[in-house]
Structure formats: C-alpha cells, structure tokens
C-alpha positions as CSV (number, residue, x, y, z in Angstrom):
1,M,0.0,-0.4,-0.1
2,R,1.4,3.3,-0.9
3,L,-0.2,6.2,1.4
4,A,0.7,10.3,1.5
5,T,0.1,13.4,3.3
6,W,-0.3,16.6,1.8
7,N,-1.4,20.0,3.1
8,V,-3.0,21.2,-0.4
9,N,-3.8,24.6,1.0
10,S,-7.0,24.5,-1.0
11,L,-8.6,21.6,-2.3
12,R,-11.2,23.2,-4.5
13,S,-7.7,26.0,-6.3
14,R,-5.5,22.5,-6.7
15,I,-7.8,19.9,-7.0
16,D,-6.2,19.2,-11.0
17,R,-2.8,18.7,-8.7
18,V,-4.6,16.7,-6.3
19,E,-6.1,14.5,-8.8
20,A,-2.5,14.7,-10.7
21,F,-0.2,13.7,-8.3
22,L,-2.5,10.0,-7.4
23,Q,-1.8,9.7,-10.5
24,R,1.3,9.9,-11.1
25,H,2.9,8.1,-7.6
26,D,-0.3,5.0,-8.1
27,I,-1.7,6.7,-4.0
28,D,-3.9,4.3,-2.5
29,V,-4.5,6.4,0.7
30,L,-4.1,10.2,0.7
31,A,-4.3,12.2,4.2
32,L,-5.3,16.0,3.3
33,Q,-4.7,18.9,5.4
34,E,-6.0,22.7,4.9
35,T,-8.9,21.2,2.7
36,K,-10.9,24.4,3.1
37,A,-14.0,24.1,2.7
38,R,-17.2,22.5,3.9
39,E,-17.7,18.8,2.9
40,D,-19.6,20.1,0.0
41,Q,-18.1,22.2,-1.4
42,L,-15.1,20.2,-2.5
43,P,-14.8,18.8,-5.8
44,L,-15.2,15.2,-5.3
45,L,-16.3,14.0,-8.4
46,G,-13.1,12.9,-10.2
47,L,-11.3,11.8,-7.3
48,Q,-14.7,9.3,-7.4
49,G,-14.7,8.7,-10.6
50,M,-10.7,7.5,-10.8
51,G,-12.0,4.6,-7.6
52,Y,-11.7,6.8,-4.5
53,D,-13.8,7.1,-1.6
54,V,-13.4,10.7,0.7
55,A,-14.5,10.7,4.3
56,A,-14.3,14.9,4.3
57,A,-14.3,17.7,7.5
58,G,-15.2,20.9,7.1
59,Y,-16.8,24.2,8.8
60,N,-15.6,27.4,6.8
61,Q,-13.0,28.2,4.7
62,W,-9.9,27.4,7.1
63,N,-8.2,24.3,8.3
64,G,-10.4,20.9,6.7
65,V,-8.9,17.8,6.7
66,A,-9.8,14.7,4.5
67,V,-9.0,10.9,3.8
68,V,-9.2,9.9,0.3
69,S,-8.5,5.9,0.0
70,R,-9.3,3.4,-3.0
71,V,-8.5,0.7,-0.8
72,G,-11.4,1.1,1.8
73,L,-13.1,3.5,4.1
74,E,-14.1,2.3,7.2
75,D,-14.9,4.5,10.9
76,V,-14.9,7.0,10.2
77,E,-14.1,9.4,12.7
78,I,-14.4,13.0,12.8
79,G,-12.0,14.5,16.1
80,F,-10.2,12.0,18.5
81,P,-11.6,12.5,21.8
82,G,-11.0,14.9,24.1
83,M,-9.8,17.4,21.6
84,P,-10.0,20.8,22.4
85,T,-11.8,23.7,21.3
86,W,-11.3,27.1,20.0
87,G,-12.5,30.9,19.1
88,D,-15.4,33.2,20.8
89,P,-18.1,31.7,21.0
90,V,-15.1,28.5,21.6
91,A,-15.9,25.4,19.0
92,A,-14.7,22.2,17.5
93,E,-12.5,22.8,14.6
94,A,-11.9,21.0,11.5
95,R,-8.3,19.9,12.4
96,A,-8.7,15.9,12.9
97,L,-9.7,13.1,11.1
98,G,-9.9,9.2,11.4
99,A,-9.8,6.2,8.9
100,T,-9.5,2.8,8.2
101,C,-8.2,1.6,5.4
102,A,-6.7,-1.6,4.2
103,G,-6.8,-2.5,8.0
104,V,-4.6,0.7,9.1
105,R,-6.0,3.3,10.9
106,V,-5.0,7.3,9.4
107,W,-5.2,9.8,11.0
108,S,-5.3,12.7,8.9
109,L,-4.1,15.9,11.3
110,Y,-3.8,19.7,10.9
111,V,-1.8,20.7,14.7
112,P,-2.4,24.4,15.1
113,N,0.4,26.3,14.4
114,G,0.6,28.5,17.4
115,R,1.2,32.0,16.4
116,K,3.5,33.1,18.6
117,P,4.8,32.0,21.9
118,D,3.5,34.6,23.9
119,D,0.0,34.0,21.9
120,P,-2.9,31.8,23.9
121,H,-3.0,30.1,20.3
122,Y,0.3,28.4,21.6
123,V,-1.4,27.4,24.6
124,Y,-3.9,25.6,22.8
125,K,-1.7,24.0,20.4
126,L,0.1,22.6,23.4
127,D,-3.0,21.9,25.0
128,W,-4.2,20.1,21.9
129,L,-1.3,17.7,21.3
130,A,-1.4,16.7,25.1
131,R,-5.1,15.7,24.2
132,L,-4.1,13.8,21.3
133,R,-0.8,11.7,22.5
134,D,-3.3,10.8,25.5
135,A,-6.0,9.3,22.6
136,A,-2.9,8.1,20.7
137,R,-1.4,5.8,23.3
138,G,-4.8,3.6,22.7
139,W,-4.2,3.0,19.1
140,S,-0.9,2.3,18.9
141,A,-1.6,-1.7,19.9
142,S,-2.9,-1.6,16.0
143,P,-1.7,-0.4,12.8
144,T,-2.0,3.6,13.3
145,A,-0.3,5.8,10.9
146,L,-0.1,9.7,12.5
147,V,-0.1,12.2,9.4
148,G,0.0,15.6,8.5
149,D,0.9,19.0,8.8
150,W,2.2,19.3,12.7
151,N,3.3,23.0,12.7
152,I,6.4,21.7,14.5
153,A,10.2,21.1,13.4
154,P,11.7,19.0,16.1
155,Q,15.3,19.0,15.3
156,D,17.4,22.1,13.8
157,D,18.0,20.5,11.0
158,D,14.5,20.5,10.0
159,V,14.7,24.3,9.4
160,F,16.8,26.1,6.7
161,D,18.7,28.2,10.2
162,I,17.6,27.7,13.7
163,T,19.2,31.6,14.3
164,A,16.1,33.0,12.1
165,F,13.6,31.6,13.9
166,A,14.8,32.2,17.6
167,T,11.4,34.0,18.6
168,S,9.1,32.3,16.9
169,T,7.0,28.5,17.1
170,H,7.6,25.5,15.7
171,V,10.6,25.0,17.5
172,T,10.1,25.8,20.7
173,P,11.5,23.5,23.6
174,R,7.8,22.9,24.6
175,E,6.8,22.0,21.2
176,R,9.2,19.4,20.5
177,A,8.8,18.0,23.5
178,A,5.6,17.2,22.9
179,F,6.5,15.8,19.2
180,A,9.2,14.2,21.4
181,G,6.0,12.9,23.3
182,F,5.0,10.3,20.7
183,L,8.4,8.9,19.6
184,E,8.6,7.8,23.9
185,D,5.2,6.2,23.0
186,G,6.3,3.9,21.0
187,Y,5.5,5.9,17.4
188,V,7.8,6.2,15.1
189,D,8.9,8.6,12.5
190,V,8.5,6.3,9.8
191,V,10.4,9.0,6.2
192,R,13.6,10.3,8.3
193,P,15.7,7.2,7.2
194,H,14.8,7.3,4.4
195,A,14.7,11.1,3.5
196,P,17.2,12.5,6.5
197,G,18.2,16.2,6.9
198,P,19.9,18.8,7.1
199,D,18.4,20.7,3.7
200,V,15.7,18.3,3.2
201,Y,11.8,20.5,3.9
202,T,8.9,19.9,3.5
203,Y,7.2,23.3,3.8
204,W,8.2,26.6,1.8
205,D,6.8,29.6,2.3
206,Y,5.9,32.2,-0.7
207,Y,7.7,35.2,0.5
208,R,10.9,36.2,-1.0
209,Q,11.5,32.8,-3.0
210,R,12.2,31.1,0.0
211,F,11.4,27.8,-2.3
212,E,13.9,28.1,-4.7
213,R,16.7,29.2,-2.1
214,N,15.7,25.7,-0.5
215,R,14.7,28.0,2.8
216,G,12.4,25.6,4.1
217,M,10.6,23.8,7.3
218,R,10.7,20.1,7.8
219,I,7.1,20.2,9.5
220,D,4.9,17.8,8.2
221,F,5.3,13.8,8.9
222,V,3.5,10.2,8.9
223,L,4.2,8.6,12.7
224,G,3.8,4.9,12.6
225,S,3.1,2.7,15.6
226,P,5.0,0.0,16.0
227,G,2.7,-2.5,13.8
228,F,2.5,0.0,10.8
229,A,6.5,1.0,11.2
230,E,7.8,-2.2,10.9
231,R,5.6,-2.4,7.7
232,V,7.5,0.5,5.8
233,T,9.5,0.2,3.0
234,G,10.4,2.9,1.7
235,A,9.4,7.0,1.7
236,F,10.2,9.9,-0.1
237,I,8.6,13.9,-0.4
238,D,7.7,15.1,-3.0
239,R,9.4,17.9,-3.7
240,D,8.5,18.6,-6.8
241,E,4.7,19.2,-6.0
242,R,6.3,22.6,-4.4
243,A,7.3,24.1,-7.7
244,G,5.2,25.9,-10.8
245,A,2.4,28.2,-10.6
246,G,-0.7,26.7,-8.1
247,A,1.8,24.9,-6.2
248,S,0.3,24.4,-2.3
249,D,3.3,25.8,0.1
250,H,3.5,22.2,1.4
251,A,5.1,18.9,-0.4
252,P,3.7,15.7,0.1
253,V,5.2,13.3,2.2
254,V,4.7,9.7,0.5
255,V,5.2,6.1,2.2
256,D,5.6,2.6,1.0
257,L,4.0,-0.7,3.3
258,E,4.5,-4.1,2.1
259,D,1.1,-5.7,2.1
C-alpha cells in the first residue's frame, strides 16, 4: 500500500494537482490538510470517478481535513476523544479525521499553528497535542499512522537556519517535547530514515523565493505505530510538487508499506 499526506492549502484550488499526483505516484490513500471548505463544497466527482472514496471534515474556509482512499474507508471519526476547542464562542475545529483503510488506521492531522509563543493559540496548540497524545496511546497496539502537518520542526536541521527562528513557534522546547512524547510512546518517524537531513524540507513559505533558495522547514510527518512502522519499505518527499505555478506551499510525503 502506498500512503501519502499533503497540506494542499485549498482542495478547491488544487484539485487538478491532487488528481494528477494520485495518478503519477499510484497512491492508495491520501490524507489531506487545509482543504479549506465544507464537505459539500469540495470537488469530489473526479476523485470518485478515479475509484476513490472520500471522507472529509470542514466547517468554513479555514482548516479542513480529509482522507482519500481506493482500498476502503471505514469507521470514519471526526475529531479525537478530548480534542480541545477554540474560538469565541468556542467550537471544535476541523483538524483531525480518522479512517481505517485496508486495515490501517489513518489519522489526517492539522496541528494548530500556535502563532507566537506568547499567544493564547500557542497554549491551545500544546493542549491539542497533549490531548492527541492521550488518545494516541490507545491506538498504538494496532497499525496506526498519525500523518499530516504537525507545525513543529523537531530538530535543528529541520529548518533552514535555526537562528532565524529564535523568537518563533515550531521550534520551541515545549513544542519539540510534545512531538518527542509520541516517539517516547512508541510511534516512529518512518520517513526520516529514507529522507534524512539536513536541507530536506516539506514546507517553503511563498515569501521571497523561499522555495527557490531552499529555505524551508520539515513540519509534515508520518508517525507510525510499531505495527505500522515494521511494514514500511520506503518513503520520500515529492519536492517537485512544490514547484510551478499554483503549487501548495507544502510538498506531499509518501510512504510505502508491504502488504
């Protein structure tokens, strides 16, 4: 099975690229983040015509997650137990969707950005990760993949210049500790052995030709439970998908599993 994750930064804007990506890499399951639409607004007919089932969650033009699968889509769950809320009035955001695909539990995750270390959104981010970790401990006994945009660069070589992030989120000790907690619980970063750094990234801001100068961040991950990780035979980041007009600011991450 070939599994991919991609922060697509608007599925409506990039549906042609998504369909082409699925065909080019023969993807079985694709987890999407930042779909930026309600389910009834998504252009799904082409995906369905290609043989894919789609489960999606989205409430407005922000956030949004989905799982696209041609190998089954069962037990769909929007949000995880205990997932924090945000806003005024407070409400659940479309940041997590789980589905079982060919016996693998896939969670498409869009971790809150955090904005700034002194912003309430940063506290929300840490709480969101802590609640996810609590839930994920109960999932690790079966093949499970926690995939998506984690908005964390867990190591210094996951950013183009660590000194440029001295006052920023994504690299703070508390965020990195939250990410490390999943690894302590037995989840495995299954991509890093196949795409080690430095200078290997998944996100490049549109600002000032960051992609052309390879001034990026590695913030999109596939964390697998032991039963998932032992089946991984390869992985890569499709950097070419970030190039060209109309690209998302994130590149897809692809993982191969033995059947």
